[in-house]
C-alpha positions, 0 to 999 in steps of 0.5 A: 485628622480624627479631631478635625472630623469630629468638629464637623457635623455628620453631613460635613464629615461625609463630604470631607471623607468623599474628598479624601477618597477621591485624592487617594484614587487619583494618586494611585492612578498616577503611580501606576502609570509607566515612566514616560522617559523610560518608555521613550528610551527603552533598554537595549535589545537583547540582539544589540552588541555593545562596544567602546570606541574613540570618537577621534579614532573609530578604528579603535574597538574595545570590549571594556571602557578605557583610554584610546591607545592613540590619543589617550581620550576616554572611550565612549560606549556604542552599540551595533543592532543585530539584523537577525529580525525577520523582515516585515511581511510583503517587504522587498529584499532591498527594503528588508536589508535597509539600514542606517549608518554614519558617513563618518563612522561606518561601524555604526549600524541602526535599523531606524533613522537617528543620530550618530552616537559618536559625532552626532551626524544624521544617519544615512539610509543604505539599502543592500542590493544583493541577497543576503545583505551583509552587516557593516564590517562583515563581508557576505560576498567573497570579494569586496571591492571599491573602484575610484577614479583618478580624481578621487584617488588624488582628492582622497590622498590614497597611498600604498606600500608593499607589505613586507618591504622596509617602508611598510614593516620597519619599526624604526623611528619616523622623522618629519622633514621638508624637501629643500634645494641641494646647495651643491646644485645652486649657483648665485650670479652676482654683479662684478661691476657697478652700474645700472640694470639695462635689461632683465632676460629672466623675470620670474622664479621657476623659469627654466634656463639653459647653460649659457643663456643670458640673464642680466645686462648691466650698463657700466662706465667702469667697464667702458673705461677698462675697455678703452684701456685695453684697446689703447694698449692693444693699438700701441702693441701693434705699432711695435718699437723698442717698448713692444714687450712692455705694451704686451704686458699692459695688453695682458693685464687689461685683458685679465681685468676684463675677464674678471669682470665677466667678459668671455673670450668671445667677447674679448675677441669681438672687442679687439676685432671691432675696436668699439667698446660695448656700453653694457656687460651681459651675464650668462647662466653658468648651468642648466636649472631653474630660476629660484630668485631674481634679486633686481629690477630693470633700471636699478643701480647696483654695486659690485657684489650685488646678487642678481639671479639665484639658479638651482638644479632640481636633479637632486634634493635634500630632506632636512629633518630634526631628531632627538639626541637619543635617536642619533645612535646607530645613524651614520653617514651614507646610511640608506633610508626610505622617504615618504613624500606627501602626495606620492604613493611610492616611497623614495630611497635616500642616503644620509649625507649630513648629521649635525654635530651640535644641538640647536640652542632653543629646541635641543634637537639636531639636524639630519640631512638626506639626499634624494635623486629627482631625475624626473623633477616631480619632487619640489622644494617645500614638500613635506616628507617622512624619513623612516630609519631602520630599527636594529634587527628590523629584518627579524621583526614581525611584518607590520603595517601603520595604524592607519592601514588597519581597520577594526570593528567588533567582528575583526580587522581589515586592510585594503589591498590595491589590485589594480590602478583605482581598484581596491579589495577588502581583506580580513587579517589577523593582527598581533601586538601593536603600538602607537604607530604600527600593527603586527600582521600575523595572517591573511595578507600575502607578502608583497601585497600593495596595501593602502597605508593612507586613505583606508578609512575613506575606502571603508566609508565608500564601501559602506555607503554604496556596497552594491555599485562600489563592490561591483566596480561600477560608477557609484555615487560620490561619497566620503571625502573624495566624493564630497570634494568632487561634488562641490565642483560641477566641472569635475568628471567623476 
């Protein structure tokens, strides 16, 4: 640099020195400016609380990074802003308590609009309507309640269980099964003659029939021939003579063949009185029940033994579930179990009636069959059900609830109790040891309480978005899954 300066004259050296000085001043000004990226994203405020949660199971809250105990996914970092800052001068109470939360993750609470750090959804503004607004997850009122309509309850699939009952506290294995018809209550009506379907009295499945109701009428030439033989033998017997006993045996044989074909005693008496063969044979329902299958159509030719109509009685049903060999120990025929059917809040009492003695070749599991009483007919074949088996020493275990019934955040754990039809109250509870299925409840919940075991997270979202109206039991705007589904149909009345 010095050699380069000596090559220039005095005026040139002065100009070069001024240029270098300008470059140094420009570099220094740039270095002193703050980093724009850091300024746009300042560090967390001192009042913010940081925790780790699962993006799929937001009820999981941890103070340190790790894995979700339910699905095994890595926990993500989240923060909750403190609401301790004083409101701006002149702000109304509602504006002072306004905050932004996520409809899908109500534990997210922000002072300014933005996106949810868990799912990326746009945060929704929520304004508290009472003095002393509570932060999300903490009740400022002694009683936090939500009221839902009957349609909202159905859409949200709200299910409750009695705390302290077998269905709520048992820590035994839970088997997934399906409701099926009771084979002992099913009857198949098949054709006893060859012929043509003359008339169908039942045409659709699910139709209710009574015992003795007509099902199918079949035209059969074979039937006509046998009726002619019966009438001829009967006429010869009436003539008398030395062979009257032989004709009597022929009459009895023809009558027996007609009985085997399906003719009733009344039809035989009518045939003998009129002397006119009937061209068709009508089959009647052997029991009261529902038509499960109609296997023929009018005009179709059938042979002997062709299935016509399958009837079933839904007064009792079977639950067929699969279990692994290690779960078979301790299960015996006649054992009482609890069955939870999808769409029903209350559980049902069942009895084990069959345990397969062999394993299925492909899946290496065995079949368990439970019988359920269904006097009202509310249960239907094809419904999904869970069979809960009692664990050994279940009576001495700590009272427990399913994982889905207990909600967690950085301030504590909560459950929703049903206090009346459509009314639910939020309670703070103390939890104990937990596993991937249940959570032990040590305090805060009385025995016999009706606890929401399915849909508790939707109730939490409803309460978080509309704390004033929902807690007061008024007509809050539809929110959550139940509200969104109802809002899509303008004909539905919330």
